[in-house]
C-alpha positions, 0 to 999 in steps of 0.5 A, a space after each residue: 863091122 860097126 864103127 865101134 868095132 873098128 875103133 876097138 880094133 885100132 885101139 887094140 893095135 895101139 895097145 899091142 904096139 905100145 906094149 911091144 915097144 916097151 919090151 913087154 912079152 907078147 906075140 909081136 915083140 920079137 918080130 917087131 924088134 927084128 923088123 925095126 932092126 932090119 929097116 936100116 938095111 932096106 933104107 939107110 935113113 930108117 935107123 932103128 931110132 927113127 922107126 921106133 919114133 914113128 911107131 911110138 907116135 902112131 901107137 900113142 894116138 891109137 887109144 880108145 879115147 882119141 879115136 872116139 874123139 876123132 871119129 865123133 866129129 863125123 856123125 855120118 860115120 855111124 851109118 852102115 854104107 857100101 864100102 868103096 875101094 880107096 887107092 893109096 899111094 904112099 910116100 917113103 920119106 919117113 917110116 910109116 908116113 902113109 899110116 894116117 891115110 891107111 887108118 882113115 880109109 879103114 876107120 870109115 869102113 872102106 877098103 884099102 888098096 895101097 901101093 907101098 913105097 919102095 923105100 918103105 915096103 915092110 912096116 905098113 904090111 906088118 901093121 896090116 897083118 897085125 890088124 887082120 889078126 886082131 880082127 879077121 874082118 879086116 883081112 878082106 879090106 886090105 890089099 898091098 901092091 908094089 905095082 899099079 893101082 887097079 879097080 879103085 873108086 877114089 885115090 889118095 896120093 902123096 908125093 913130090 911136086 913132080 910126081 903130083 903132076 903124074 898123079 893128076 894126069 892118071 887119077 884126075 878123073 877120080 875123086 882124089 886127094 893129091 899132095 905135093 911138097 910141103 915144109 914146116 917152119 918155126 917162129 922164135 919170139 926171143 924169150 923161149 925157155 931152154 925146154 922150148 928150144 930143146 923141143 925145136 931141136 927135136 922138130 928140126 933133127 928128127 928123121 934127119 929133117 926128111 919129113 914134111 913136118 920137119 922144121 926146115 926154116 926158122 924166123 928169129 927177131 932181129 939181133 937174135 944170136 942164131 949161132 948160140 941157138 945152133 950150138 945149143 942143139 949139140 945133143 944132136 951132133 951124133 947125126 953126122 956119124 950117119 953116113 948118108 947124113 954126113 955126105 949131105 952135110 959135106 956136100 952142102 958145106 962144099 957148095 957154100 964155100 965154093 959159092 962164098 956164101 955166108 953160113 954158120 957151121 956147127 960141125 953137124 949142120 949148117 945155118 944159112 940166111 935164106 928166104 926159101 922154105 925148103 932146105 937141104 938135109 943138114 941145112 937150116 934156113 933162117 930169116 930175121 924179122 922186125 915184126 911178128 905180124 909181118 911173119 904171119 902175113 908172109 906165112 899166109 901168102 905161102 900157106 899152100 906150101 907150109 905143112 906145120 908152124 911151130 912156136 907159141 900160139 901154134 904147134 908147140 915146139 917138140 910136137 911138130 912130129 907128133 900130129 894128132 889124129 885130126 891134124 890132117 896133112 895139107 889141111 885137107 880133111 881126109 875123113 870128110 873127103 871119104 864121106 863126101 867123095 861120091 
């Protein structure tokens, strides 16, 4: 396949997904709807709304224009080379979190050998089947497994800080990208519009806050009314009706009370002043600042632990969960790695 054919195939995939999600009749509409509805029974965090959100974010990026703009940054992609077999170890914290690696390997003309997450075993397989129907040449370029990776030339693995040590031990001798835990932050300047603050709420609560691009901590100017800010996100209050989320909310609240921590209770999530980037589900950390310059200095010192910074001059509020094709996880250019791994 040429690069142009690969772009066309993924562009077609994006169009089919968009049409199906819009409810337009087609071959994939009914099976996709059934798959979306059934994910919550495999993984309690994968509500239909969250699965649709993930699929829509992917579909909106798979346009001919965006794919061409993305791949146009890499002149070497147009060269026909012998494909390598790339092992991908996929995470399962949010739906289809491994799709970008899957796309990157195939758009570069390589072969995917993907170990699916036990928390998300179905969605990426369905996408792979769709791609094979669109262009049968992809069928011998995609292999899924739930077990050990075998017969590969390079590895892309995503997991926790603990699993990254395991990955490093087993895959360190191969060309590799090994990702660890990362968190995302928001910077409030104090004069944001209601629309911007609503967007920040989306960045915080989408996917129950489980994504590496979910905002787990905000920086606010000294004197800022955090309680009023938290109350402005009441539209997300129905999250507490979800059993797994509610259990986390109740647990953290009990811990805070027993330990006599100061915190803000909104009725569906907790705000606590804390320097830590990572926060538990249903908890948002915040920290006051007196100089935004100091905030950026602190961010620079923690850049290897930060996935995304949301706010003015950074990723706009409301867009943290919708990365562009060229917004690489951990800031590591996957395409560049695949082109130069040899």
